[in-house]
Phi, psi and omega in degrees: 000131175282154177301128174229158176226153175220134172228139181209165173274151186225122182226124171254126179309333187277353190255288188210178178273346182266148180270141171267181187234125180246136177240130176232129187237127176253114178255137173307139178216145178311325182267359185152238184231130168267132179249125172244137184238133178229116178247123184222181176063054173274149183295325183200171189298322180298317173298316175304310183295329179289321179290320176304319178299314180294322176299314182299319172301313181288317179286339172290318175297320176300316176304307179304317181294316181296316182295317172303317178295320180290327178293330181278349185272000000 
């Protein structure tokens, strides 16, 4: 896979009227694909911190899922 990137706005109706910006980059890696995520333009620190907590939970679940899938192969 060649390096690819995706950027888009992100808005949760419960937080603010402004959208944040999310960048996702997919990079070639010897063992597969490396995914880098950068989320920016939050309305305030509280919203940023809440999103950081959500991302940690989401990515933690993804990490466990991938590890389990790899063990099953």
